[in-house]
N, C-alpha and C positions, 0 to 999 in steps of 0.2 A: 715315201714312207717318212722322211724327215719332216714333211709338212703336216702329217696327220698324227694320230695316236693309236697305239696298239690296245686291243681289248679282247678278252677271251671269256667274257661273262655276259649272259643275257637273262635278265630277271623278270619274271612275271609276278605282278602284285595283285593279290586278291584281298582287298581290305588291308588289314595289317600284316598279312602273311605274304612273304616273297619266296618264289621258287626259282632257283637258278637252273634253267633248262639247257645251259651250255657250260659244262665244266671244262676244265683244262684237259683236253683229250689228246693233244699233240703239242709239238713244239711250235706250231704255226698259229699265230694270233691273227685276228682280223685287223685291218688298218682302217680306221674311221677318219674321214677327211671331208671338210667342207667342199661343196660342189664348186664354189667360186675359186677356192684355193687349188683344187684339182685342175680346173680349166686353165688357171694361170700357170701351173707347173707344166702341163702338156704344151701350152703355147710356147713357154720358154724353151722347152726341149726342141720344139719344131724350129724356132728361130735359131737356136744354137746349131742345129744340123744343117741349116741352109745359110749360115753366115758367110758372106762374101760372094754369094751367087745371086742370080736374078730369076730363079725358078719359083720363088715363093712370093705370093701377094696376099696379104691379110687385110680384110675389110671388116670393120665393125659397123653396127647400126644399119645393117643391110638385110634383106630377106629375099628369098626366092619367090617370085610371083607366079611363074608358070614354067612348064617344061614341055618341049617338043621332042618326044623320043625318036620320032622318025628322022628328024633333022639333027639329032644330038646337039640340041641347043637349049639353053636355059636363060630365062629373063630375070634379072635382079633389079631391085630398087633399094635406095638407101639415102642417107643424108650425109653430106660433107660440108665443109666450110662454105662452099659456093652455093649450097642449097640442095634440093632433092634431085637425084639422078636416076635414070633407068638405063640399063645396058643389057644387050644380048651377048651371051658368051657361048662359043662353040667349045665342046668338051670331048676328051677321049674317054673319060670315065667320070660319071656323076655319082657321088655317094650321098644318099639321102639319110642324114642323121638328124632330121629336123622334127623329131618328136611325134606325139600322138596325132597331132593335126598336120601331118606331113604333106607339104605341097608336092614333093617328089612322088609320094605314094598316090596322090590323087591323079597324077599322069598315068600311073600303071592301071588305074581303074577304067581307062578307056580301052584296054586290051580285052578281047573276048575271053581269054583263058585265065584271067586274073580274078581271084576271089578275095574279098576283104570283108571283115566284120569288125565294127567298132562299137563297143558297149560302154555306156557311161555308168560308172559304179555309184551305188547309193551313198549318200553322206558327203560331207564337206570337211575341210580342214584348214587350219591356219598355223603358221610357223612362227614361234617366238624364240628369242635369243636372250639368254641371261646366264648367270653362274649356275653350276649344278646345285640343285637343292641340297642343303646340308645333311639331311638324313639318308641320302642315297649314295651308293657306292660310286665314286667319281670315275671309275674305270669301266663301269658296266652300262650296257643298254638296258633301259627299263620300259616295260609296257604295263600301264596301270589300267585295270579293267573297271568299268563302272558297275558297282554293286550296291545293293541295299534299298531300303524303303524310299530314301530321298530320290533315287533314280526313277522309280516308278511314279512318284508324285510330281517330280520337278524336272523331268527330262534328264537324259543321260549324256555324258560326254566322256571320252577317254583321253589319256595322255600317253604319248610315246616320246621318250626322252633319250637323246643320243649324246654321249659325252664328246667334248671337243677339247682342243689343246688349251692348256692354261687354266683348267678347272671350269671352263665354260660348258654350255650345253645348248643343244638345239631341241626345242620342245614343240611337238606337233599336238595340237588340240583338235581332236576329231569328233564329229557329231553328225546326227541326222536331223535335218530340219523339215523333213516331209512326213514325220510321224508325230502323233500326240502322245504325251505332252512334249512340246518343244522345249529344249533346254532353256531354263531361266537365264542362263549365261548370255543368250543372244539378245535379251531385252535390256541388258544393263548399259548404262551410258557413261559411267566414270571409271577411271583406272582403279580407284579404291574399291568399287563394287566388284569389278572383275577379279581383282586379287583376292578379295575376301571370299568370293564364291568358289574359286578354284581351291583355295586353302581349306575351306570347310568340307568340300567334297573329298579332298585328298590330303588329310592331315599327316599321312606318312611322309610327305615332302619335308616336314620338319620346320618349315618357315613359309610365310606367304611368298608368292612370286613377286618379283619387283614391280614397282609401279611403271617403270619403263617398259617391261615386258607386257604388262596388262594394257598399256596404251597401244602397243603394237597390235594386240588383238582387236582393239576398237578401230584402229586406223586401216587395218588390212582387209582387202576383199577376200572372201573365201575361195579356195581352190577345190577343184573336183578331179577325180582320177578316172582313167578309162582303161579298158582292156582292148588290145588290138590283136587280131589274128589274121594272117594272110596265108595263101597257099604257096607262095614263092617270094624270095627276097631279091630277085633280079629281073631285069628285062634285057635279054641277050641282044636283041636287035638295037635297042636303044642305049646299050652300054651304060646301064644305070643299076644301082643296087640300093637296098634298104638295110639299115642296121639300127640297133638300139630300139627305143620306143616306137619308132616309125614302123618297125617290123613286128614287134612282139611285146608291147607294153602289158604288164600284169597289174598295173594300178598302184604299185608301191608297197603293198602289204608284205611282200616277200623280201623287200630291201635289196632287190637284184637289178635295179635299173642301170646303174653305172657298171656294175660287174658284168652283166650280160652284154652291154654295149661294147665294153673293152674286149670281151671274148670274141664278139663279132669282128672287131678290128683285127685281132690276131689271126682269126680264120681267113679273113679277106686278104690280109698281107701275105699269109702263107700260100694261098691259092694263086696270087699274082706272081710270087717269087718262083713257084714251081712250074709255071707255064712258060712256053717259049715266048720270046719278045714279040709283042704285037697281037697275041692271041687273047685279048681281053674277054671276049664273049665266052670262050670255053672256061676261063678262070672263074668268072663270076657265076656261071652255072654250077660249077663244082662247089663254090662257096655257098650258094643257095641250098643245094642238096644236102650239104652237111649241117648248116645252121638251122634249117627248117625243123630238122629232127630235134635239135636242142631247144628251139623255141616252143615247139609243141609239148615237149617234156616239162618245160618251165611253166607253161599254162596249166598242165595237168597237176603240177605240184601246188598251184594256187588253190585248188579245191580243198587242200588240207587246212588252209587258213581261212578261206572265205566261206562263211556259213551259207551264203546265198547259192553256192554251187554244190552244196552237199545234198545228195539224194536222201540220205538217212541221217537226221540230226543226232540220233543216239550213237551211231557209229562214229560221228564226229567227236562226240564227248569221249568215247572209248579211245579214240586215237589220241586226243589231247592228254588223257591220263597216261597212256602208254608212253608217248614220246617225251612228255614233260617230267614224269615221275619215274616210271619203271625203267624205260630204256636208258635214261640218263644215269641212273644208279648202276644198272647192270654193266653199262659201258665203262663206268668208273672202276668197277671191281673186276670185271671180266672182259677187258678190251679185245682179247683174241677171239672171243665167242660172240660178242654183241657189239656192233658198230655204233658210231655216233648217230644221233638223231638227225632228221632232215635239216633243222635250223642250224645245227653246227656245221653240217656239210656245205650248206649254202653260204654261210658267212666266211668259210675258209676258201671257197672258190678253187678248190684243188681237184674236185671230182666233177665230170661232165653232168649236166642236168639229166641227160638220157640215162646215165648209169644210176643216178639217185632215184629216178622214177622207176627204173627196172627193179631196184632193190626194195622199193616200197610198193610194188605192184599190188600186193594184197590190200593195203589200205586204200590205194587209188581206185581199185576196182569196187571197193565197198562204199567209198564216199563220193567219188566223182559223178556228176550228173551227165557226163558225156560232152560237156562244153568244149573240151580240148579237141574234139574231132569235128569242129565246125568247118574247118577247111582241111584240105588234103593236098599233098604235094603232087604236082603234075610234071 
């Protein structure tokens, strides 16, 4: 918490109009933290816990090349001062927290009863870092939607801006390059042109983005997001588990990548603690049974944000109006009768995804195209 910053506001911008879809509904704020800073804090905690013993070995610049679940053995490669190395490691428990393109998950795919679906989402994005634009609330998360005649004629791109410590901001520039017209932004070659293009499209920023941030856009390769669904998060015989994006990536639009991964960690640690010593297989099966329910609920909630997963676009518009305008205001004045909207509940991370999905079953039944049922627990 000390390494991040607290925020309790999420603003949607439509042209010059901004709507706060997450008011102050409780004493619990979200903590926004840079991924690298979070990893550093977690690593330091790990090192502190194991100070003075020889049970922890940390290796950087290494990757898992393959996993033999039958032999409970993983092969790693990496680079050290002496050059490139490859080593085979026997394990008691293998935790695959290696992302959307998980090598550990690929080993699961050789099992007859394992089902996996990986979808590449449309669109691409780049990440820029600079000071928070002067016209925006420095403590709020901001989503700026592409609107207007210019977007139809000149291609559209959106901005998602997350505040950071010290008045800084992380700015995601998202766009689709597989539809015409393609954003003119992609054809620009100088930082000055990029800065001017973004500023003209989004004058509500209050000032041009910095030339340094614009150069980041030019130098950076675009990233893509993917959705991962699997029917189980463990291989009992192989004593291996999946967590985070390796098990249930939703592509980032819900902002739950780190949150859901940490919840997996808590659930796995709890299952191991509650099991008799040495009974790893039973513990990870219980972990999987519990977290698959949460992962499927998280994927279902994705349909409320992702237009490509909406069966009925008009219902999606109705949901946006309800959650962003009506529900937010009713919760502000009648909190005992109307609960917070989905976005608020997700950012607070206090309510299980399965409970949030259950409380919003009406909207999910109306909007979801059924993608959340692509896999089932066995």
